[in-house]
C-alpha positions as a Markdown table, in Angstrom:
| # | Residue | x | y | z |
|---|---|---|---|---|
| 1 | Unk | 112.8 | 73.4 | 48.8 |
| 2 | Unk | 115.4 | 74.0 | 46.0 |
| 3 | Unk | 118.8 | 75.6 | 46.4 |
| 4 | Unk | 120.0 | 77.5 | 44.1 |
| 5 | Unk | 124.1 | 78.8 | 44.5 |
| 6 | Unk | 125.0 | 81.9 | 43.3 |
| 7 | Unk | 128.7 | 82.1 | 43.0 |
| 8 | Unk | 130.4 | 85.7 | 42.8 |
| 9 | Unk | 127.6 | 86.6 | 45.2 |
| 10 | Unk | 129.1 | 90.2 | 46.4 |
| 11 | Unk | 128.6 | 91.8 | 43.0 |
| 12 | Unk | 126.0 | 94.0 | 41.5 |
| 13 | Unk | 124.4 | 91.1 | 40.2 |
| 14 | Unk | 124.6 | 89.0 | 43.1 |
| 15 | Unk | 123.4 | 91.4 | 45.7 |
| 16 | Unk | 120.2 | 92.0 | 43.2 |
| 17 | Unk | 119.7 | 88.2 | 43.4 |
| 18 | Unk | 120.2 | 88.2 | 47.5 |
| 19 | Unk | 117.1 | 91.2 | 47.4 |
| 20 | Unk | 114.9 | 89.3 | 45.7 |
| 21 | Unk | 115.7 | 85.8 | 47.3 |
| 22 | Unk | 113.9 | 87.4 | 50.8 |
| 23 | Unk | 110.3 | 86.9 | 48.9 |
| 24 | Unk | 111.9 | 83.8 | 46.8 |
| 25 | Unk | 110.1 | 79.8 | 47.1 |
| 26 | Unk | 114.0 | 79.1 | 46.8 |
| 27 | Unk | 116.9 | 78.7 | 49.0 |
| 28 | Unk | 120.1 | 80.7 | 48.4 |
| 29 | Unk | 123.1 | 80.1 | 48.6 |
| 30 | Unk | 125.7 | 83.3 | 48.2 |
| 31 | Unk | 129.2 | 82.8 | 47.6 |
| 32 | Unk | 132.4 | 84.7 | 46.6 |
| 33 | Unk | 136.2 | 83.4 | 46.5 |
| 34 | Unk | 136.3 | 83.2 | 50.2 |
| 35 | Unk | 133.6 | 81.1 | 50.7 |
| 36 | Unk | 133.9 | 78.7 | 47.4 |
| 37 | Unk | 136.8 | 78.9 | 45.2 |
| 38 | Unk | 135.8 | 77.6 | 41.9 |
| 39 | Unk | 138.8 | 77.1 | 40.5 |
| 40 | Unk | 139.2 | 74.1 | 42.8 |
| 41 | Unk | 137.2 | 70.9 | 41.7 |
| 42 | Unk | 137.4 | 69.0 | 44.4 |
| 43 | Unk | 136.4 | 71.8 | 46.9 |
| 44 | Unk | 133.5 | 72.8 | 44.4 |
| 45 | Unk | 132.6 | 69.3 | 44.1 |
| 46 | Unk | 132.4 | 68.8 | 47.9 |
| 47 | Unk | 130.7 | 71.9 | 48.6 |
| 48 | Unk | 127.8 | 71.3 | 46.3 |
| 49 | Unk | 127.5 | 68.0 | 47.9 |
| 50 | Unk | 127.2 | 69.3 | 51.7 |
| 51 | Unk | 124.9 | 71.8 | 50.6 |
| 52 | Unk | 122.1 | 69.9 | 48.1 |
| 53 | Unk | 122.2 | 72.4 | 45.3 |
| 54 | Unk | 119.7 | 71.8 | 42.4 |
| 55 | Unk | 120.6 | 74.7 | 40.4 |
| 56 | Unk | 124.1 | 77.2 | 40.0 |
| 57 | Unk | 124.0 | 81.1 | 38.8 |
| 58 | Unk | 127.8 | 81.3 | 38.0 |
| 59 | Unk | 128.1 | 85.3 | 38.5 |
| 60 | Unk | 132.0 | 85.2 | 39.3 |
| 61 | Unk | 134.4 | 86.6 | 36.8 |
| 62 | Unk | 137.1 | 88.2 | 35.9 |
| 63 | Unk | 136.1 | 91.4 | 34.8 |
| 64 | Unk | 138.8 | 94.1 | 35.0 |
| 65 | Unk | 138.7 | 94.5 | 31.0 |
| 66 | Unk | 142.4 | 96.5 | 30.7 |
| 67 | Unk | 143.8 | 94.5 | 33.6 |
| 68 | Unk | 143.4 | 91.4 | 31.3 |
| 69 | Unk | 145.3 | 92.6 | 28.9 |
| 70 | Unk | 148.7 | 91.8 | 31.0 |
| 71 | Unk | 147.0 | 89.3 | 33.3 |
| 72 | Unk | 146.1 | 86.7 | 30.6 |
| 73 | Unk | 146.5 | 83.7 | 33.1 |
| 74 | Unk | 144.2 | 85.0 | 36.1 |
| 75 | Unk | 141.6 | 85.9 | 33.1 |
| 76 | Unk | 141.7 | 82.7 | 31.5 |
| 77 | Unk | 141.5 | 80.9 | 35.1 |
| 78 | Unk | 138.6 | 82.6 | 36.1 |
| 79 | Unk | 136.5 | 83.1 | 32.8 |
| 80 | Unk | 137.2 | 79.7 | 31.2 |
| 81 | Unk | 138.9 | 77.0 | 32.9 |
| 82 | Unk | 136.8 | 77.5 | 36.5 |
| 83 | Unk | 133.9 | 77.8 | 34.5 |
| 84 | Unk | 134.6 | 74.5 | 32.7 |
| 85 | Unk | 135.4 | 73.0 | 36.3 |
| 86 | Unk | 131.8 | 74.3 | 37.2 |
| 87 | Unk | 129.8 | 72.7 | 34.8 |
| 88 | Unk | 131.6 | 69.3 | 34.7 |
| 89 | Unk | 130.8 | 69.4 | 38.5 |
| 90 | Unk | 127.2 | 70.5 | 37.7 |
| 91 | Unk | 126.9 | 67.9 | 34.8 |
| 92 | Unk | 128.2 | 65.0 | 36.8 |
| 93 | Unk | 125.3 | 66.0 | 39.6 |
| 94 | Unk | 122.9 | 66.8 | 37.2 |
| 95 | Unk | 122.5 | 70.5 | 38.4 |
| 96 | Unk | 121.2 | 73.6 | 35.5 |
| 97 | Unk | 124.2 | 76.0 | 35.3 |
| 98 | Unk | 122.9 | 79.6 | 34.4 |
| 99 | Unk | 126.3 | 81.3 | 33.3 |
| 100 | Unk | 126.6 | 85.0 | 33.0 |
| 101 | Unk | 128.8 | 86.3 | 30.0 |
| 102 | Unk | 129.0 | 89.4 | 28.4 |
| 103 | Unk | 128.9 | 91.4 | 25.3 |
| 104 | Unk | 132.7 | 91.5 | 24.6 |
| 105 | Unk | 132.2 | 87.8 | 22.9 |
| 106 | Unk | 131.2 | 90.2 | 20.1 |
| 107 | Unk | 133.8 | 92.6 | 18.1 |
| 108 | Unk | 131.2 | 95.8 | 18.8 |
| 109 | Unk | 130.9 | 97.0 | 15.1 |
| 110 | Unk | 127.3 | 96.0 | 14.7 |
| 111 | Unk | 124.9 | 99.3 | 14.4 |
| 112 | Unk | 121.9 | 97.3 | 15.7 |
| 113 | Unk | 121.4 | 94.8 | 18.8 |
| 114 | Unk | 123.3 | 92.0 | 18.6 |
| 115 | Unk | 121.1 | 88.6 | 19.0 |
| 116 | Unk | 122.2 | 85.1 | 20.1 |
| 117 | Unk | 122.8 | 83.7 | 16.6 |
| 118 | Unk | 125.3 | 86.6 | 15.6 |
| 119 | Unk | 128.5 | 85.8 | 14.9 |
| 120 | Unk | 131.4 | 85.8 | 17.8 |
| 121 | Unk | 134.5 | 88.1 | 17.4 |
| 122 | Unk | 136.2 | 89.2 | 20.4 |
| 123 | Unk | 138.4 | 91.7 | 20.6 |
| 124 | Unk | 140.2 | 91.2 | 23.9 |
| 125 | Unk | 141.8 | 88.9 | 26.2 |
| 126 | Unk | 138.6 | 89.1 | 28.2 |
| 127 | Unk | 135.9 | 88.7 | 25.8 |
| 128 | Unk | 138.5 | 85.9 | 24.7 |
| 129 | Unk | 138.4 | 84.2 | 27.4 |
| 130 | Unk | 134.6 | 84.7 | 28.3 |
| 131 | Unk | 133.4 | 83.3 | 25.1 |
| 132 | Unk | 136.0 | 80.3 | 26.0 |
| 133 | Unk | 134.0 | 79.8 | 29.2 |
| 134 | Unk | 130.7 | 80.1 | 27.3 |
| 135 | Unk | 132.0 | 77.3 | 25.3 |
| 136 | Unk | 133.4 | 75.1 | 27.8 |
| 137 | Unk | 130.4 | 75.3 | 30.1 |
| 138 | Unk | 128.1 | 74.3 | 26.9 |
| 139 | Unk | 130.3 | 71.0 | 25.9 |
| 140 | Unk | 130.5 | 69.9 | 29.6 |
| 141 | Unk | 127.2 | 70.5 | 30.8 |
| 142 | Unk | 123.9 | 70.4 | 28.4 |
| 143 | Unk | 122.3 | 72.0 | 30.9 |
| 144 | Unk | 123.7 | 75.1 | 30.5 |
| 145 | Unk | 122.1 | 78.3 | 30.1 |
| 146 | Unk | 124.3 | 81.2 | 29.0 |
| 147 | Unk | 123.0 | 84.9 | 29.4 |
| 148 | Unk | 125.1 | 87.6 | 27.7 |
| 149 | Unk | 124.6 | 91.2 | 29.5 |
| 150 | Unk | 126.4 | 94.4 | 29.1 |
| 151 | Unk | 127.4 | 97.6 | 31.4 |
| 152 | Unk | 125.4 | 96.3 | 34.9 |
| 153 | Unk | 124.2 | 98.9 | 37.0 |
| 154 | Unk | 122.1 | 98.9 | 40.6 |
| 155 | Unk | 122.4 | 100.5 | 44.0 |
| 156 | Unk | 125.6 | 98.3 | 44.8 |
| 157 | Unk | 128.7 | 98.5 | 43.8 |
| 158 | Unk | 130.1 | 100.8 | 41.4 |
| 159 | Unk | 129.3 | 101.6 | 37.6 |
| 160 | Unk | 129.0 | 103.8 | 35.1 |
| 161 | Unk | 125.7 | 105.3 | 35.8 |
| 162 | Unk | 126.2 | 106.1 | 39.7 |
| 163 | Unk | 130.0 | 107.7 | 37.9 |
| 164 | Unk | 128.0 | 110.1 | 35.6 |
| 165 | Unk | 125.3 | 110.9 | 38.4 |
| 166 | Unk | 128.6 | 111.7 | 40.5 |
| 167 | Unk | 130.4 | 113.6 | 38.0 |
| 168 | Unk | 127.4 | 115.2 | 37.0 |
| 169 | Unk | 126.7 | 116.8 | 40.5 |
| 170 | Unk | 130.1 | 117.9 | 41.1 |
| 171 | Unk | 131.2 | 119.1 | 37.5 |
| 172 | Unk | 129.6 | 121.9 | 35.1 |
| 173 | Unk | 130.3 | 119.8 | 32.1 |
| 174 | Unk | 131.7 | 116.3 | 31.5 |
| 175 | Unk | 133.8 | 114.9 | 28.6 |
| 176 | Unk | 132.9 | 111.4 | 27.9 |
| 177 | Unk | 134.7 | 109.2 | 25.0 |
| 178 | Unk | 131.8 | 108.3 | 22.3 |
| 179 | Unk | 133.1 | 105.8 | 20.2 |
| 180 | Unk | 131.4 | 103.1 | 22.5 |
| 181 | Unk | 127.9 | 102.0 | 22.1 |
| 182 | Unk | 126.1 | 99.8 | 24.5 |
| 183 | Unk | 123.4 | 98.8 | 26.4 |
| 184 | Unk | 123.3 | 99.7 | 30.2 |
| 185 | Unk | 121.2 | 96.9 | 31.7 |
| 186 | Unk | 119.8 | 97.1 | 35.4 |
| 187 | Unk | 120.8 | 94.1 | 37.5 |
| 188 | Unk | 117.7 | 94.1 | 39.2 |
| 189 | Unk | 115.7 | 93.5 | 35.9 |
| 190 | Unk | 118.7 | 90.4 | 35.4 |
| 191 | Unk | 117.9 | 89.3 | 38.8 |
| 192 | Unk | 114.0 | 88.7 | 37.9 |
| 193 | Unk | 115.0 | 87.2 | 34.8 |
| 194 | Unk | 117.4 | 84.4 | 36.4 |
| 195 | Unk | 114.7 | 83.8 | 38.8 |
| 196 | Unk | 111.6 | 83.4 | 36.2 |
| 197 | Unk | 113.8 | 81.2 | 34.3 |
| 198 | Unk | 115.1 | 78.8 | 37.3 |
| 199 | Unk | 110.9 | 78.6 | 38.0 |
| 200 | Unk | 109.9 | 77.9 | 34.5 |
| 201 | Unk | 112.1 | 75.0 | 34.7 |
| 202 | Unk | 110.7 | 73.9 | 38.1 |
| 203 | Unk | 107.6 | 74.1 | 36.5 |
| 204 | Unk | 108.3 | 72.5 | 33.8 |
| 205 | Unk | 109.8 | 69.4 | 35.6 |
| 206 | Unk | 106.3 | 69.2 | 37.5 |
| 207 | Unk | 104.6 | 68.9 | 34.3 |
| 208 | Unk | 106.9 | 65.4 | 33.4 |
């Protein structure tokens, strides 16, 4: 039985992964910073060895985009340095890492959907630290998969869709900014995709 560690397990994506874990052939371990501080390399390595981890899905991140402009240290620590440490640990133990990143690594000027090969050009501290996390993870662990997502929504936590539904029920009209373009992503769909990726890797291993 393969064991999948999900860091940042209390967020929207982690919560959706917890939902599908009930019918999964794999064992899931969900942690947040209270159970596992991924900024502590020694603690992370010890946790991995104690629990025989086979895959890691890193949902942990500093996601307060506006606050990150003032708290550069905090954003850098969690979005870049901790990811680097996590990737190093995964590499040492030959563990595939699925790291969740963001569309903020782009500058947002495209009028068509971005692809993996488009030029990155982050404009915020949040975006810059997330890009650094991507680059450090890929360099440290060749078995790293980066998934860039945007505007997550689900039945868990707070999100734009829930806010709009709530305000729509409370008010006769709404004032909403119109200078941002994004692709709302249903967290359950992303969770299913992550599970499919892991299952695909497992099947590929069995064929060799």
